[in-house]
C-alpha positions in Angstrom: 20.0 -8.4 31.2 22.0 -7.4 28.5 23.2 -4.5 27.5 25.0 -2.5 24.6 26.5 0.6 25.9 27.8 3.3 23.3 29.9 6.3 24.4 28.4 8.9 22.3 28.9 12.6 21.6 25.3 12.9 21.3 22.2 10.4 20.9 18.4 10.7 20.5 15.4 8.4 19.9 12.3 9.4 18.2 8.8 7.6 18.9 5.6 8.3 16.8 3.4 10.2 19.5 6.1 11.1 21.8 8.8 14.2 21.9 12.3 13.0 20.7 14.4 12.3 23.7 18.1 13.4 23.0 21.4 13.5 25.2 24.6 15.4 24.7 27.9 13.5 25.5 27.4 10.2 27.7 25.9 6.9 27.3 23.6 5.3 24.9 22.3 2.1 26.8 20.6 -0.4 24.7 18.8 -2.6 27.4 17.6 -6.4 26.8 15.6 -8.3 29.5 15.0 -11.9 29.9 12.8 -13.7 32.0 15.4 -14.9 34.3 16.3 -11.2 35.1 15.6 -9.6 38.6 16.6 -6.6 40.9 19.9 -8.3 41.5 20.9 -8.0 37.8 19.7 -4.4 37.9 22.0 -3.3 41.1 25.0 -5.1 39.5 24.4 -3.7 36.4 24.0 -0.1 37.2 26.5 0.1 39.5 28.9 -1.4 36.8 27.5 0.9 33.7 27.6 4.2 36.2 31.7 3.4 37.3 32.6 2.0 34.0 36.1 4.1 33.0 35.3 4.5 29.3 35.9 8.4 29.0 39.3 10.0 28.2 40.9 11.9 31.0 43.5 14.9 30.6 46.1 12.5 28.9 43.7 11.0 26.3 43.5 7.4 28.8 39.9 5.9 29.1 40.0 6.5 32.8 36.7 8.5 33.7 33.1 7.4 34.2 30.0 8.7 32.9 29.5 10.3 36.6 33.3 11.7 36.5 32.4 13.7 33.0 28.8 14.5 34.2 27.5 12.7 31.1 23.7 11.9 30.4 22.2 8.5 29.8 19.7 7.5 27.5 18.2 4.1 27.9 16.5 2.1 25.0 14.7 -1.0 25.7 15.9 -3.7 23.0 14.5 -7.2 23.4 16.3 -8.2 20.1 19.5 -8.4 22.1 18.4 -11.7 23.3 18.0 -13.0 19.7 18.6 -16.7 19.3 20.2 -17.3 15.8 21.2 -20.9 16.2 18.6 -22.6 14.3 17.5 -21.2 10.9 17.6 -17.6 9.4 14.8 -16.1 11.4 15.9 -15.1 14.8 13.8 -16.2 18.0 13.3 -14.4 20.6 12.1 -16.8 23.3 14.6 -15.8 25.9 13.4 -11.8 25.5 10.9 -11.4 28.6 7.3 -10.5 28.1 5.9 -7.1 29.1 4.5 -8.4 32.3 7.8 -9.0 33.3 9.9 -6.6 31.4 8.0 -3.7 31.8 8.6 -3.4 35.5 12.4 -4.3 35.5 13.0 -2.0 32.7 11.3 0.8 34.8 13.2 -0.2 38.2 16.5 -0.2 35.7 15.8 3.5 34.8 15.1 4.5 38.4 18.2 2.8 39.7 20.0 4.4 37.1 18.7 8.0 37.7 19.3 7.2 41.4 23.2 6.4 40.6 23.6 9.4 38.4 21.8 11.7 40.7 20.0 13.2 37.5 17.1 12.4 35.3 17.8 9.5 32.6 16.2 9.7 29.0 14.4 6.9 27.7 12.7 5.3 24.8 9.2 3.8 25.0 9.1 0.1 26.0 8.0 -1.7 23.1 7.4 1.1 20.8 8.4 1.5 17.4 11.6 3.8 17.8 14.2 5.4 15.8 17.6 5.8 17.3 20.3 8.3 16.3 23.8 8.5 17.7 27.4 9.6 17.1 29.4 6.8 18.6 32.4 8.7 20.4 35.7 6.6 19.6 33.7 4.4 18.8 33.6 2.9 22.1 30.7 -0.1 22.3 30.6 -2.4 25.3 28.5 -5.4 25.8 27.6 -6.6 29.3 25.4 -9.6 30.2 24.5 -10.2 33.9 24.4 -14.0 33.2 28.0 -14.0 31.7 29.8 -11.5 34.1 33.4 -11.2 32.3 
């Protein structure tokens, strides 16, 4: 799994036939799933994201997590995070998981994140055309890949 995490003042995702999902202070999580991902990746990633200390404390030092600040989380599926641009100019998405694998993992990720936070997580719609708006706070943007734990 590969995620791009953005600390936001606010964020929203709009879809054609569904109500806009929006959050205030918290994290926008763009989630890419590949065929090799599994429940172990979900557990590790949810633990990492929920404890990631990227919010300011009273001294203005990034020392607090989304849990510490009572922030919200918006999860948006994004298969393009697994784009390969090695050859040619058209990205290849061959590593991105197909819906029969990706949808259950996406749903399990959202459920695990809700359990970790102790409250609902807002989401986009898997596989839908979506428009994402955000105010990146900082800016703070973190990339995490479960296959390359740094």
